Every structure is written in structure tokens, then in C-alpha cells.
ZAMARGU-4260 file (C-alpha; in steps of 0.2 Angstrom, whole numbers, plus 5000, padded with zeros to 4 digits):
<rodrens>
0) 5000/5000/5000 | 5006/5017/4996 | 5001/5034/5001 | 4997/5030/5019 | 5005/5035/5035
5) 5004/5031/5053 | 4995/5044/5064 | 5000/5047/5082 | 4986/5052/5093 | 4989/5057/5111
10) 4979/5047/5123 | 4975/5048/5142 | 4986/5033/5144 | 5002/5041/5137 | 5007/5048/5153
15) 5006/5031/5162 | 5016/5023/5148 | 5029/5038/5149 | 5030/5036/5168 | 5033/5017/5167
20) 5047/5020/5154 | 5055/5033/5164 | 5056/5022/5179 | 5063/5008/5168 | 5050/4995/5174
25) 5051/4979/5164 | 5033/4974/5168 | 5018/4983/5175 | 5003/4974/5182 | 4986/4982/5182
30) 4968/4979/5178 | 4959/4975/5162 | 4966/4991/5154 | 4983/4981/5153 | 4978/4976/5135
35) 4976/4993/5129 | 4991/4999/5138 | 5002/4985/5131 | 4996/4989/5113 | 4999/5007/5115
40) 5016/5005/5122 | 5021/4992/5109 | 5026/4980/5123 | 5038/4992/5131 | 5036/4990/5145
45) 5025/4974/5146 | 5008/4978/5154 | 5000/4963/5161 | 4983/4960/5171 | 4986/4957/5189
50) 4971/4945/5191 | 4976/4928/5196 | 4965/4921/5181 | 4968/4934/5167 | 4954/4936/5154
55) 4967/4936/5141 | 4986/4938/5141 | 4993/4921/5147 | 5008/4923/5136 | 5012/4940/5143
60) 5009/4934/5160 | 5022/4919/5158 | 5034/4931/5151 | 5032/4945/5164 | 5032/4934/5179
65) 5051/4931/5178 | 5055/4950/5176 | 5062/4957/5192 | 5059/4976/5189 | 5040/4977/5190
70) 5027/4989/5197 | 5008/4987/5201 | 4997/5000/5194 | 4981/5000/5205 | 4966/5008/5196
75) 4953/5008/5210 | 4949/5008/5229 | 4943/4990/5228 | 4960/4983/5223 | 4969/4995/5233
80) 4961/4988/5249 | 4966/4970/5244 | 4984/4976/5241 | 4986/4986/5257 | 4979/4971/5267
85) 4992/4959/5258 | 5006/4971/5260 | 5003/4973/5279 | 5000/4955/5282 | 5016/4949/5273
90) 5026/4964/5280 | 5031/4970/5262 | 5038/4987/5259 | 5035/4996/5243 | 5038/5013/5236
95) 5021/5021/5233 | 5017/5035/5221 | 5001/5043/5214 | 5001/5045/5195 | 4985/5052/5186
100) 4974/5045/5200 | 4982/5028/5200 | 4992/5021/5215 | 5009/5014/5209 | 5018/5001/5220
105) 5036/4998/5215 | 5053/4992/5222 | 5044/4980/5234 | 5055/4972/5247 | 5050/4956/5257
110) 5051/4938/5256 | 5054/4934/5238 | 5039/4922/5235 | 5027/4934/5244 | 5033/4949/5233
115) 5031/4938/5218 | 5013/4934/5223 | 5010/4953/5225 | 5009/4954/5206 | 4993/4943/5205
120) 4982/4947/5219 | 4971/4960/5211 | 4953/4953/5211
</rodrens>
């Protein structure tokens, strides 16, 4: 095809993608918007659903689970309560930032298995 070009349109999610890239996250776990974010980011970084049984994205989940530098992007209060309870119970420490109304947990420290499980506890 000739005479066509790709148009870049700014979206609401561009700020989240830019933030994740600036922080050099390899993977970012979030809700169902993970698919849109992953498409818009071109897979850099990898955006993955944080649900323990993702609707889609099993390949991405398997690829991302081995990446060490990750963040959790929490979009709503329901999931925030789940994460806060888990972090408190398991005595995990995380950096916490508020970006565009989302809570970002990163650089989490604690027992390795429990920090790994932090990626998939959103319900």
C-alpha cells in the first residue's frame, strides 16, 4: 500500500506509559486496561493483568512473571484495599506514588515468594 502513514494520537494513557518507561519498569501489572496499555506501548514495558486468572494475556503473564523490575498500577479503591491488606499481612515494603489518580507500587521488598505473589492478587 502506498500513500498511507501512521498517525500518532495522544491518549489519556500516554502519561502512564511515559512514567513506566522513565522508571525503567520491565513489567507493569494492572487491571483490564493492561491490554490497551500494552498495545499502545508496543510492549515496552510489558503491561499485564494482575488478576490471578487473566481474561486474556497468558503469554504475557508467563513472560512477565520472571522479570524482576516490576510495578503494580492500581486503578481503584477495591483493589487498593486488597493490596494494602496483603502488604501489611506479609510485611512487604514498597515505594508508593500517585500517578494520574492511580496508585503505583514499586521496588517492593520482602520475602521473595510473597513479593512475587503481589503481582497477581488483584481481584
